[in-house]
C-alpha positions in Angstrom: 42.0 -38.9 10.3 40.6 -40.5 13.4 37.7 -39.5 15.6 37.1 -39.5 19.4 35.8 -37.6 22.4 36.7 -36.5 25.9 35.6 -39.2 28.2 35.5 -39.6 32.0 38.3 -41.6 33.7 36.7 -41.1 37.2 37.2 -44.2 39.3 40.2 -45.4 37.4 42.0 -44.5 34.1 41.1 -47.8 32.7 37.4 -46.9 32.7 38.0 -44.4 29.9 38.4 -47.3 27.4 34.9 -48.7 27.7 33.4 -45.2 27.8 35.1 -44.4 24.5 34.0 -47.6 22.9 30.4 -46.9 23.9 30.5 -43.6 22.0 32.1 -45.2 18.9 35.5 -43.6 19.5 38.7 -44.5 17.8 40.8 -42.3 20.0 40.0 -40.7 23.4 40.9 -37.7 25.5 41.0 -37.8 29.3 42.0 -35.8 32.4 44.8 -37.7 34.2 44.0 -35.7 37.4 41.2 -33.4 38.6 41.0 -30.5 36.2 40.8 -28.0 39.1 43.6 -29.3 41.3 47.4 -29.0 41.5 47.9 -32.3 43.2 47.5 -35.7 41.5 47.4 -39.3 42.6 50.5 -41.1 41.3 50.0 -43.5 38.3 51.4 -46.9 39.3 52.8 -49.4 36.9 49.7 -51.5 37.6 47.5 -48.5 36.7 49.3 -48.0 33.5 49.2 -51.6 32.5 45.5 -51.9 33.3 44.8 -48.7 31.2 46.8 -50.0 28.2 45.0 -53.3 28.3 41.7 -51.5 28.5 42.6 -49.4 25.4 43.5 -52.6 23.5 40.4 -54.5 24.6 38.1 -51.6 23.5 39.9 -50.9 20.2 41.0 -47.4 21.2 44.1 -46.5 19.2 45.4 -43.5 21.0 44.8 -41.3 24.0 45.3 -37.5 24.6 45.4 -35.9 28.0 43.9 -32.4 28.6 45.8 -30.5 31.2 44.0 -29.0 34.2 42.1 -25.7 33.6 44.0 -24.0 36.4 47.2 -23.7 34.3 48.4 -20.1 33.9 52.0 -19.6 32.6 51.4 -15.8 32.5 50.2 -15.4 36.1 51.6 -12.6 38.2 51.6 -15.1 41.2 54.8 -17.1 41.3 53.0 -20.0 43.0 50.5 -20.3 40.1 53.1 -19.8 37.4 55.6 -22.3 38.8 52.9 -24.6 39.9 51.6 -24.6 36.2 55.1 -25.5 35.0 55.3 -28.4 37.5 51.8 -29.7 36.5 52.6 -29.6 32.8 55.9 -31.4 33.2 54.2 -34.0 35.4 51.5 -34.5 32.8 54.1 -35.1 30.1 55.7 -37.7 32.3 52.3 -39.3 33.2 51.4 -39.2 29.5 54.6 -41.1 28.6 53.8 -43.6 31.4 50.4 -44.5 30.0 51.4 -44.2 26.3 49.5 -41.0 25.6 50.2 -39.3 22.2 50.1 -35.8 23.6 48.8 -33.4 26.2 47.1 -30.1 25.3 46.9 -27.0 27.5 45.7 -23.4 27.5 48.6 -21.0 28.2 46.6 -18.8 30.6 45.8 -15.1 31.1 48.0 -12.1 31.1 45.4 -9.8 32.8 47.7 -8.9 35.7 50.9 -8.4 33.7 50.0 -7.3 30.2 50.3 -9.2 26.9 54.0 -8.4 26.2 55.2 -9.6 29.6 52.7 -12.5 29.3 54.3 -13.7 26.1 57.7 -13.7 27.7 56.4 -15.6 30.7 54.8 -18.3 28.6 58.0 -18.8 26.6 60.0 -19.1 29.8 57.5 -21.5 31.1 57.7 -23.7 28.0 61.5 -23.7 28.4 61.2 -24.9 32.0 58.6 -27.5 31.2 60.7 -29.0 28.4 64.1 -28.7 30.1 65.6 -32.2 30.3 62.3 -33.9 29.1 63.0 -37.1 27.2 59.5 -38.7 27.1 57.4 -39.7 24.2 54.3 -37.6 25.0 54.1 -34.4 23.0 53.2 -31.0 24.4 50.4 -29.2 22.4 49.4 -25.5 22.8 45.6 -25.2 22.3 44.1 -22.2 20.7 41.9 -20.2 23.2 38.5 -18.5 22.8 40.0 -15.1 23.5 38.1 -13.8 26.5 39.8 -10.9 28.2 43.6 -11.1 28.2 43.6 -14.9 27.6 46.8 -15.9 25.8 47.0 -18.0 22.6 43.8 -16.8 20.9 45.6 -15.7 17.7 47.8 -17.7 15.3 50.5 -15.1 15.5 50.8 -15.4 19.2 50.9 -19.2 19.2 53.6 -19.0 16.5 55.6 -16.6 18.7 55.5 -19.0 21.7 56.8 -21.8 19.5 59.4 -19.8 17.7 60.9 -18.3 20.9 60.9 -21.5 22.9 64.2 -23.3 23.1 62.6 -26.6 22.1 59.8 -25.1 20.1 60.4 -27.6 17.2 59.1 -30.3 19.5 55.9 -28.5 20.5 52.7 -28.9 18.5 49.3 -27.3 18.3 45.7 -28.4 19.1 43.1 -26.4 17.1 39.6 -26.0 18.5 36.7 -25.2 16.2 34.7 -23.4 18.8 37.6 -21.4 20.3 38.8 -20.4 16.8 35.3 -19.3 15.8 34.9 -17.3 19.0 38.4 -15.7 18.4 37.5 -14.4 14.9 38.4 -17.4 12.6 35.4 -18.2 10.5 34.5 -21.7 9.5 30.9 -21.5 8.3 31.6 -22.0 4.6 34.1 -24.0 2.6 35.8 -20.8 1.6 36.0 -19.9 5.3 37.5 -23.2 6.3 40.1 -23.0 3.4 41.0 -19.4 4.4 41.4 -20.2 8.1 43.7 -23.2 7.6 45.6 -21.4 4.9 46.3 -18.6 7.5 47.2 -21.3 10.0 49.6 -22.9 7.6 51.2 -19.5 6.7 51.6 -18.4 10.3 52.3 -21.6 12.3 52.5 -24.4 9.7 50.1 -27.3 9.3 52.9 -29.7 10.1 52.5 -28.4 13.7 48.8 -29.2 13.8 48.4 -32.6 15.6 44.8 -32.6 16.7 41.6 -30.5 16.8 38.8 -30.3 19.3 35.7 -30.6 17.2 32.8 -28.5 18.7 30.0 -26.3 17.4 29.4 -23.0 19.2 26.7 -21.7 21.5 27.9 -18.2 20.8 28.1 -16.1 17.6 31.2 -15.5 15.5 33.9 -13.5 17.2 32.1 -13.5 20.6 35.2 -14.3 22.6 33.4 -16.9 24.8 34.1 -20.6 25.4 30.7 -22.3 24.9 30.6 -25.7 23.2 27.6 -27.2 21.4 26.7 -30.4 19.5 27.7 -30.5 15.9 25.1 -28.8 13.7 23.2 -27.3 16.6 25.3 -24.1 17.0 26.4 -21.0 15.1 29.2 -22.7 13.2 26.8 -25.1 11.5 27.1 -28.7 10.3 28.7 -28.0 6.9 31.9 -26.7 8.5 32.7 -30.2 10.0 32.1 -31.8 6.6 34.6 -29.4 5.0 37.1 -30.1 7.8 36.8 -33.9 7.5 37.2 -33.7 3.7 40.0 -31.1 3.7 43.0 -32.7 1.9 45.6 -31.0 4.0 44.0 -32.0 7.4 44.0 -35.8 6.9 46.9 -36.2 9.3 45.1 -34.8 12.4 42.8 -36.4 15.0 39.4 -34.8 15.7 38.3 -34.9 19.4 34.8 -34.0 20.5 34.3 -31.8 23.6 30.6 -31.4 23.0 28.2 -31.5 25.9 27.7 -34.7 27.8 24.5 -36.5 27.0 21.5 -35.0 28.8 23.0 -31.5 29.1 21.3 -30.2 26.0 17.8 -30.8 24.5 19.1 -31.6 21.1 22.1 -33.7 19.9 24.2 -36.3 21.5 27.9 -37.3 21.4 27.0 -40.6 19.7 25.3 -38.6 16.9 28.4 -36.2 16.7 30.8 -39.2 16.2 28.5 -40.8 13.7 28.3 -37.6 11.7 32.0 -37.3 11.4 32.3 -41.0 10.3 29.6 -40.4 7.7 31.6 -37.5 6.3 34.8 -39.6 6.2 33.0 -42.3 4.2 
């Protein structure tokens, strides 16, 4: 099990390496483009080489890419839906170019089409994204916080996406402690953690779990809102992260902080969050 955080790559992808080292990261997560834009500046061979050198120099073992927030594979608008397919395929190729382990994305919202049609749209989108793809970067579906008609907030729905996709065997999952907690999967006690991941294993399979975003929650259990907090300063509580780090069946996954940037909250810091995880690992 390795620990890291989402760090800024503003001004050049290579800047993410030093930012990760400063926090004590072993792995990092970045945006390879603006999270609110369809267009992206191409990554040159020089960019990729400089990034990989920076990773090595700063002892960062792996990088994950978070796809832009504007992705919606279940949109009623063709431009949004097909644009999302295009972005995700590009991100896979960009990830392969810089040596990223995986990209994670949120499937989107079915508010304009209904959940049944939305599931079909997501599956078709996955098929288009993966059609002809031969890169090394893996596609991960991230569990959502479940607001409104957001897709992918339940294990059963994520399993359906994967099972129905033509190349579903190659698609993995990114858990998120805050999103899962907000979607009705409790993590506050050891028994809760055991029950939640047992349900995940039964429904999706722990072999599909590649990484997890590691965040406490500003909102209460089953609140269906996406609100991250520093570890031990939210409604999930610090014990949950101890149980996750120590869980014998989760040792293969990477934990990635998406807690607030320093200065955004009165209590807690990302350095403290990383140090806490390392303490639990021993």
